[in-house]
Structures are given as structure tokens and as C-alpha cells.
C-alpha positions, 0 to 999 in steps of 0.5 A, a space after each residue: 194515196 192510191 197504190 200503183 199495182 199491176 202492169 202499170 207500175 213497171 211502165 211508170 218507173 221506166 217512164 220516170 227513169 227515162 225522163 230523169 236521164 233526158 233531163 240530166 243529158 239536156 241539163 249537162 250539155 255545153 256548147 263549144 261551137 264558135 271561136 276563131 277556128 269553128 266548132 269545138 274550139 274554145 275562144 278565151 281571153 283569159 289565157 293565150 294558150 287557150 285561144 284556139 284549143 279543141 279537145 276531143 278524140 284522136 286516132 291515127 292513119 293505118 299503115 295501108 295509107 302510106 304513099 297515098 295522096 292526101 287532100 292537099 295533093 302530097 303523098 301521106 308519109 307515115 314517118 312525117 309529123 302530119 295530120 288530118 283536120 276538118 277545117 284548118 287550112 293546109 300547112 297549119 301547125 298544131 300542137 297535139 297533147 295526149 291528155 292521158 299521158 301529157 305527151 305533146 307533138 307539133 304536126 302539120 295539117 295536110 289532109 281532111 278528116 277525120 271521117 269518124 264524127 266523134 274524132 277531132 284529128 287524125 295524126 300520122 303513125 309517127 305522131 301517134 308513136 310520139 304521143 304513145 297511143 299506137 296500142 290503144 288506137 284512139 286517145 283524148 287530146 287537146 289540139 292547139 293552133 301554133 301557126 296558121 298557114 295563112 299567117 305564114 303566107 302573110 309573112 312571105 308577102 311582107 318579105 317580098 315587099 
């Protein structure tokens, strides 16, 4: 068996190392797209609470946004329990669980975002305080739809009949 020597040896080891990393990354990929609420949601018939759960990172609005208009048209109030989500209808209520400490809070979606792709939700300052991640700025969360805005509208229509 020929020995590897000279400048070819480091290149070979780098190439093998890169191939190993890529193989591990591709082999470890799991798609969570689909489900009832779009990408990142898990649609499971096994447990009701998992039917519309999204796991990822959350951040919170900086103080400078207090009083500014949200995408829904209302003013952002850092003392209210509200959030920004990319796809859920305005008015949808979601429970956000901080997976680092188990703390939970229910917020109402009133804005679009987050604008950082690696995050799944932005919560108000008040919600971040309740979830206890103000100091860290970002935390890993589970987002569960509790009441969709379109369900609320259907109930209102039924009452009118």
C-alpha cells in the first residue's frame, strides 16, 4: 500500500474531513415544514397539544419600538402581551413556552416578523419579562396556537345568526 506523503497528505485529510461533515449534516436534516400553520409546525395526531407547535428561537422588541405602529395598525405597547409572527393571522392567541426554564405566557399576534430568519417569534417586552429572558435577549421556545383569529370570527358570526 503506497504511503501518502508531501503536500498531498494535508489536502486529503481536509477533503475527507469536509466530506464527513457534509455527510453528517445532510444525514441529520429533518424537515418540519407542512402542518396546519406552515413551515416549522408539527402536525401530530398523537397529542392534541402538539397539533400546532413550532419550536425555535424567540427575541423581544426593543424599547425604541414602544408607541410605533405594528403591521396590524395598532400601536406597539411594551406593557401588553403581544407578539410578531410571520404567518399567523392577527388576533391569534399563542402560548409561548421558554424551553430553558419552562415559563409560559399567552400572547396575541398583532405584528409581522421576526425579521431575523433564525427566529420564529418576537414577543413584547412584558412577555419577555414573564418568560424571563430579557437579560439573554434570545431564548429557545415552543409556540402553540391556542385560539386562531379566524375561529374567533366564526364564533362571532354564529352569535349574530
